[in-house]
C-alpha positions, 0 to 999 in steps of 0.5 A: 637057691644061688648066693644072691637069692639066699642073701636077699631071703635072709635080708628081705625084711630089712631091705623092705623096712630100709626102703620104707623109712626112705619113703617116709621122707617128703623129698619134693624138689618142686616145692621149697617148703620141703627143702629140708626134707630134700636135704634129709633124704640126701643125707639118708642116701649117703649113709646108705652107700657108705653101709653098702660098702662104698669107700668114698661117699660125699655130698656134693653141693650144686646151686640147687640140691645136692648130689650124693657121690659114692665110689668103690675102686678096686683095680684100675684095669677093671671096668667101672660102672656108674650108677645114676639115680635120683632121691627126689620125688613128684609132689603128691597132689591130688592128695584126696585121690590116695587111699593112703597117705603118700608119705606113710608107706603101706604094703598092700596085696593086689591081684598083680601083687599077691606077695604085695606092693609098697604104696607111697610116692617115690616107691617106683620113681625112683627111690625104690629102683635107686635103692635096688642098686644100694642093696645089690651093692651091699651084697656084692661087697658083704660077700666079696663079689664085686667084680669091677669098680663102681660109682654112684651119682644120685641127685635130687633134682630129677623131677624138676629138670636136673638144672644143675647136673649138667654143670656138675657132669662137665666139671667132674669128667674125671671123677665120673669116668666109666665104661658104662652107665646104669639107670633103673628109672624105666619099666618093663613090659610085665612081671613075667615079660622082661624088657630093657629100654633102648629109647627114650623121648626128649622133652620140652616143657612151657608155661603159657600166660594169656592176659586180657582186660587189666583186671577181673571184669563183671561178666554181665557188664563186660561179657561179649564185649571184651576178649575172655583169656580163658576162652581164648586160651582154651581155643588156642590150645585146641587149635594145637592139634588137627582132626587126625591128632597131628600137632599143627605147629609148623616145622614140628615134625621136620626132623622126626624119624620115620621108623621102618616097617620092620622096626614097627613089626618088631615093636608089635611082637611085644605083648599088648592087650588093648581091652586090658589097657582100656579096663586098667584105665577105665576108658571106653577108647583109646585116643591119639594120632591117626595111623599108629598104634597105641604102643607106637603113639606112646613111644616113637611119636612126639606128643603135646599134652596140657599138664595144667590150666587155670584161671578166674574163680575156681572156689566154691559157689559162683562168682561171675567174672571174666578173668584178667589172665588165664595159664596153662603148662604144656609138655611135648614129648619129643623123639630122637633127632628133635632138638628140644630147644628148637621145639621150644622156640618153634612152640613159642613162635607159633603160640604167640603168633596164633593169639587174636587181638585183645590179648597178650601172650607169654610163653615161659620155657621151664626145662627140657631134654634130648631123646636117646636111643641106645644100640642093642649090640653093645657089651652093656646091652648084652650083659643086661640081656644075660642077666634078665635071662638068668633071673627071669628065664626069658630073653628081655624084649628091647623096648622104647619108652614114651618117658623122658630122662633128659640127662641120658643124652647129656651123659653120652655127650659129656662122658662118652659112654653109653647108658643101659636102662634096666628098669623093673617098674610096671605101667600100673605103678602109677608113677607121678599119680596118686597111689604110686606103688612098687611090687615087692617082687619087682624090688627083690628081683631088681636086687637079684638081677643087678649083680649079674650085669656087673658080672657079665659086663666084666666078663664081656669087657676082657 
């Protein structure tokens, strides 16, 4: 047992209990009713960074929720690692689908996690993964093994689009100056198959509103005579894909990069069992764009999905009305080279023009971000690869993710540094869904691996 393993074994119960306490705070940034809880979580993160050994920690106010900044500078001639994470979480809805309350963390054993997993909102995304870095920092400072400078930037608005982070980064470029950015807000292929995320999809998120008559109408007296906004919206949404599940918005694919046969062949080397995938989701068949595999559809191809749709009467029993309005929230996952603002405008123009007479349509853009690809020949990637090799005994597989972390492209633009995505979550962790969880094995393995990244990055930077 090496020093980091011994330290983790000694402090394992405390590490788990500290994370559980953090998970108890409902830091839901999307719901203003939880404002005090979000602020309380920022305070808790500040205290944890101070205890972990940062010499300077401050809560930086923004126009929204604050950013927690911490640093420990040991020598100006040493490289600097900037750690990014977020302390806000997704809303837990639908509550009734949780097996245990989302903000009352419990440890349960599962076939995949015989050593236990922590079930709670934010367990994996991103409190658990963010806190791995805090505990890794604690080990390095407590044992005098921090080999380089470190900075932390932990925000509270990631789940609502990081609206104020860009301003903070632009106004604090000297404070945030670094040689590499380290983020754990992604996952790996399996518990025994480490991987490093080398690509992220961009995002465009919009809300649409379809308005028909000036009030809700009796469906008997008016049905068939006026446009029903819900019916119209359903048809408009259905028209956004063709029979091959290809998105029909003109110009949508103009800048989509076509990966070579060689790159697609490399992607196919990642272990994947389609039958297990379907079984885990309780589906009979997969569904998606013709001509691509499941792993390609959810990583290197753009998508368009309805995230919510509503209108009319949805209460108990019956109410025969034609609603005045219908609404939907729609997200588009984008691949590198697709500009999210351009795609948003293409969607807006197409959707509004596709409306039939008798209704009016409004498209309200919410937020978005660019895609990102990180090179695998960089010093940062090599350091991460070596760290995983040490702790897992296997070379990690480079993997493109279907998820989006819009600020990664922003970091490269403003701070001129590459981002390394060292995620320890699993696809089965149910992030953004009921019963989100994070394996204790994964949590502790992250704490074990991260200090090795610091060591290798410092060595390779000489």
